[in-house]
C-alpha positions in Angstrom: 26.3 -6.5 102.4 30.1 -6.5 103.5 30.3 -7.2 107.0 34.1 -6.5 109.2 33.7 -7.0 112.9 36.1 -5.2 114.8 37.2 -7.0 118.1 36.5 -10.3 116.2 38.5 -13.1 118.8 36.6 -11.8 122.4 33.4 -13.2 122.8 31.0 -10.5 121.8 32.9 -10.8 118.0 32.6 -14.9 118.3 28.7 -14.2 119.4 28.0 -11.6 116.1 29.2 -14.4 114.1 27.5 -16.5 115.4 24.0 -14.5 115.3 24.6 -13.5 111.7 24.8 -17.4 111.2 21.0 -17.7 112.6 19.8 -14.3 111.8 20.7 -15.5 107.8 22.3 -12.5 107.4 22.9 -11.6 103.8 27.0 -11.2 104.1 28.5 -11.5 101.1 32.2 -10.3 102.5 33.6 -10.7 105.7 36.3 -9.2 107.3 37.6 -9.6 110.8 39.6 -7.4 112.9 41.4 -7.5 116.2 44.6 -6.9 118.2 48.6 -7.9 117.6 48.1 -10.4 119.9 44.6 -11.5 118.0 46.0 -11.4 114.3 46.8 -14.3 112.4 44.1 -16.3 114.1 41.2 -17.8 112.2 37.1 -17.8 112.9 35.2 -20.1 110.6 32.2 -18.8 109.3 29.9 -20.3 107.2 32.2 -23.6 106.6 35.0 -20.9 105.9 38.0 -20.0 107.6 38.5 -16.5 108.0 41.8 -15.1 109.1 41.8 -12.5 112.0 43.6 -9.2 110.4 45.3 -6.6 112.7 43.5 -3.3 113.3 46.1 0.0 112.2 45.9 3.0 111.1 46.5 1.8 107.4 43.5 -0.7 107.6 41.4 -0.1 105.1 37.5 -0.1 105.3 36.8 0.8 101.5 33.7 -1.3 100.4 32.4 -2.5 103.6 29.0 -1.3 104.3 28.6 -2.4 108.0 31.5 -2.8 110.7 31.1 -4.1 114.0 33.0 -3.2 116.9 33.1 -4.9 119.7 36.9 -4.0 121.5 36.5 -1.2 123.4 35.7 2.5 123.8 40.0 3.5 123.4 39.7 1.3 120.4 36.4 2.4 119.0 37.8 5.9 119.9 40.9 5.7 118.0 39.6 4.4 114.7 35.9 6.0 114.2 37.1 8.1 112.0 38.8 5.6 109.9 36.0 3.2 110.3 34.0 5.2 108.4 36.0 7.4 106.2 34.8 5.3 103.3 30.8 5.2 104.1 31.0 2.4 105.8 28.0 2.3 109.3 30.0 1.4 112.2 27.5 0.2 115.0 29.7 0.8 118.2 29.0 -1.6 121.2 31.1 0.0 123.4 30.6 3.2 125.8 32.5 5.2 123.3 29.6 7.6 122.0 26.2 6.4 123.7 25.8 9.3 124.7 26.9 11.7 122.1 24.2 14.2 120.8 25.0 13.1 117.2 25.1 9.3 117.6 22.0 7.3 117.5 21.2 5.1 120.7 19.1 2.4 119.4 17.3 -0.6 120.8 15.1 -1.7 117.5 12.1 -3.2 119.4 11.8 0.7 121.3 13.6 3.4 119.0 14.1 1.2 115.7 14.3 5.2 113.6 16.7 6.6 115.5 19.6 4.5 113.2 18.4 6.8 110.8 19.9 9.9 111.7 23.2 9.2 112.0 25.8 12.2 110.7 29.1 10.7 111.6 27.6 7.2 110.0 28.0 5.5 113.9 25.5 4.0 115.9 26.0 3.0 120.2 25.1 0.0 121.0 23.5 0.1 124.6 24.7 -1.4 127.4 23.5 -4.8 128.2 21.2 -4.0 131.0 19.6 -0.9 129.5 18.8 -2.9 126.5 16.8 -5.8 128.2 15.1 -3.4 130.6 14.0 -0.7 127.6 12.5 -2.9 126.0 9.9 -4.3 128.8 9.9 -0.5 130.1 8.6 0.3 126.6 5.5 -1.9 126.4 3.9 0.1 129.6 4.7 3.1 128.6 2.3 2.3 125.8 -0.4 2.0 128.2 1.4 5.1 130.6 3.9 7.3 131.0 6.6 5.6 133.4 7.8 8.3 135.8 10.4 6.6 137.5 11.8 3.0 138.0 13.7 1.3 140.4 15.9 -1.5 139.2 18.6 -4.2 141.2 20.6 -6.6 138.7 22.0 -9.8 138.7 24.7 -9.5 136.6 26.6 -13.1 134.9 30.0 -12.8 134.5 30.1 -12.5 130.8 29.3 -9.0 131.3 33.4 -8.9 132.3 34.3 -10.7 128.8 35.6 -13.8 127.7 38.1 -13.6 130.9 36.0 -13.0 133.5 33.9 -16.3 132.8 37.2 -18.6 132.6 37.7 -16.6 135.8 34.5 -17.5 137.3 34.9 -21.4 136.2 38.4 -21.0 137.9 37.5 -19.9 141.2 35.2 -22.4 141.5 37.3 -25.1 140.7 39.5 -23.7 143.2 37.4 -22.6 145.8 36.2 -26.3 145.6 39.4 -27.4 146.0 40.1 -25.6 149.0 42.7 -23.7 147.4 43.6 -19.6 147.8 40.4 -18.2 144.8 42.6 -16.4 142.0 40.6 -12.5 141.5 41.3 -10.8 138.5 38.5 -9.4 136.7 36.4 -8.8 139.5 37.0 -6.4 142.6 35.9 -9.8 144.9 36.4 -13.5 144.3 32.7 -13.9 142.6 32.4 -17.3 143.2 29.8 -18.5 145.8 29.8 -14.6 146.1 27.4 -11.4 145.3 29.5 -8.1 143.7 27.5 -5.0 144.2 29.8 -3.3 142.2 29.9 -3.1 138.4 32.3 -0.6 136.9 34.2 2.2 138.5 32.2 4.6 141.1 31.4 7.8 140.7 31.2 11.0 143.0 27.5 10.7 143.6 27.9 7.5 145.1 26.8 5.2 142.2 29.0 2.8 139.9 29.2 3.7 136.2 26.9 0.9 135.1 24.2 2.1 137.4 24.6 5.8 136.0 24.1 4.3 131.9 20.9 2.6 133.0 19.6 6.2 134.0 21.2 8.0 131.2 20.8 5.9 128.7 17.4 5.3 129.6 16.6 8.8 129.0 17.7 8.7 125.7 16.5 5.8 124.2 13.1 6.6 125.4 13.0 10.2 124.7 11.6 10.5 128.4 12.2 11.9 131.6 12.1 8.7 133.1 14.0 8.2 136.2 16.2 5.6 136.9 17.9 4.3 140.0 19.9 1.4 139.7 22.0 -1.2 142.1 24.1 -3.0 139.4 25.1 -6.3 140.9 27.5 -9.2 139.7 26.1 -12.7 140.6 27.7 -16.5 139.7 26.2 -16.9 137.0 28.3 -17.8 133.7 25.3 -15.7 130.6 22.4 -14.3 131.1 21.3 -10.6 133.3 18.6 -11.0 135.3 16.8 -7.7 136.9 14.1 -7.0 139.5 12.4 -3.9 138.2 9.4 -1.3 140.1 7.9 0.8 138.1 5.9 4.2 138.9 3.8 5.1 135.9 1.3 7.9 136.1 -1.9 6.3 135.9 -2.4 2.8 137.7 -1.8 -0.3 135.4 -3.0 -3.4 136.2 -1.1 -6.5 136.1 -3.8 -8.2 133.4 -3.0 -4.8 130.9 0.3 -5.4 131.7 0.8 -8.9 131.8 -1.0 -8.6 127.8 0.7 -5.2 126.8 4.6 -7.8 127.7 2.7 -10.4 125.4 1.9 -8.3 122.2 5.4 -6.2 122.2 8.0 -7.5 120.0 11.2 -9.4 121.2 9.3 -10.1 125.1 8.5 -13.8 126.0 5.9 -13.9 128.8 6.6 -16.3 132.0 4.2 -15.6 134.3 1.8 -18.9 135.1 1.9 -22.6 133.4 -1.6 -23.7 131.5 -2.7 -24.7 135.1 -2.7 -21.3 136.3 0.5 -21.8 138.3 3.0 -19.3 138.9 6.2 -19.3 136.9 9.6 -17.2 136.1 12.2 -16.7 133.6 16.1 -18.1 135.4 19.2 -17.1 133.5 20.2 -21.0 133.5 17.0 -21.4 130.9 17.0 -18.1 128.8 21.3 -18.4 127.9 21.6 -18.5 124.5 18.5 -17.2 123.6 17.3 -13.8 121.5 14.2 -12.6 123.2 14.1 -10.7 126.8 12.1 -12.4 128.7 9.4 -11.5 131.8 7.7 -12.9 135.0 7.4 -12.3 138.4 3.9 -9.9 137.2 2.3 -7.8 140.3 1.1 -5.0 141.7 3.3 -2.7 143.8 2.0 -2.6 147.3 3.1 0.3 148.1 1.8 2.5 145.9 -1.3 2.0 143.3 0.9 3.3 140.2 3.6 0.9 141.0 4.1 -1.8 138.9 7.3 -4.9 140.0 8.5 -7.5 137.6 11.2 -9.6 137.1 13.3 -9.7 133.6 16.3 -12.3 132.3 17.9 -12.2 129.0 21.3 -13.4 127.3 23.6 -10.5 127.7 26.2 -11.4 125.2 23.0 -11.9 123.0 20.4 -9.5 122.8 22.7 -7.5 125.5 25.3 -6.8 122.7 25.3 -9.1 119.5 21.9 -9.5 118.7 20.8 -5.9 119.1 23.9 -4.5 117.2 22.4 -7.5 114.4 18.8 -6.8 114.4 20.4 -2.6 114.3 21.7 -3.4 110.7 18.5 -5.5 109.9 16.5 -2.8 109.9 18.9 -0.6 107.8 18.6 -2.8 105.2 15.3 -2.8 105.1 15.1 0.7 105.2 17.9 0.6 102.2 20.3 2.5 104.7 18.2 5.8 103.9 19.0 9.0 106.9 17.2 12.0 107.3 
């Protein structure tokens, strides 16, 4: 495959290069694109140095099979027609096209076949919090239809980009020295704090991040499922956690849920050790791992049809780069055929 990455200098762009290597993705040619500020920088891929080109309206994507884009919604909207003009498939990590009816929104473990119906040759990579949640929800949905979900997220600094991760490190050092913390990438100081505010607020009191979880989940799962989310930024570097409660049409036992999670692709269950003692996944241990980890699986005390569990996944990896690469792997396996 001839591959291009737009936004190559960012945290997700760098992760694309790493994931392509780890997945032994068949790359014949590679081109990297970025802003004027990052143009001229180099990145190493499989022992070779590649120069980042400036993305302009004259950029030529002819001969490119797949373009991974992670440079923000504005860039994706502005350059989508240029990127896809010669037949390249654009797998977009921004929010630009996720809810467009003619753009599939894909998590391969849940709805891989949707990637084959792409009228504009654009495929949406969902929001990171949605990706890890629907991988887990899909396992339960196979047992009994999920009516509603309540979820509280514990989102790492990485969700706001590489500069946000740098700011968290800087704030921690500043606080330890007794200096006023620098606040730029977050609404408030994140170090030694939690902020129940991710993205901007909408008219209904929910943030855009919370509404993404509602809308994207319904689109991916082709379901009338209802999702009520509270998204919280926490001083963790790069793995998101979620406390999830689901209400199903029929009661689902803990044993059924554990078996469903264990037999579902992309999930690792961290529920009990070999002696039956409770264990659980944590972001410190999950960072840099591929799967979605599920633990704390238990019946809800308020509802016979309720189930609670804890989900953790690496935000930059499964929440962004890896999911996009898995979409591309599916397209290759299906010979790019389209409905």
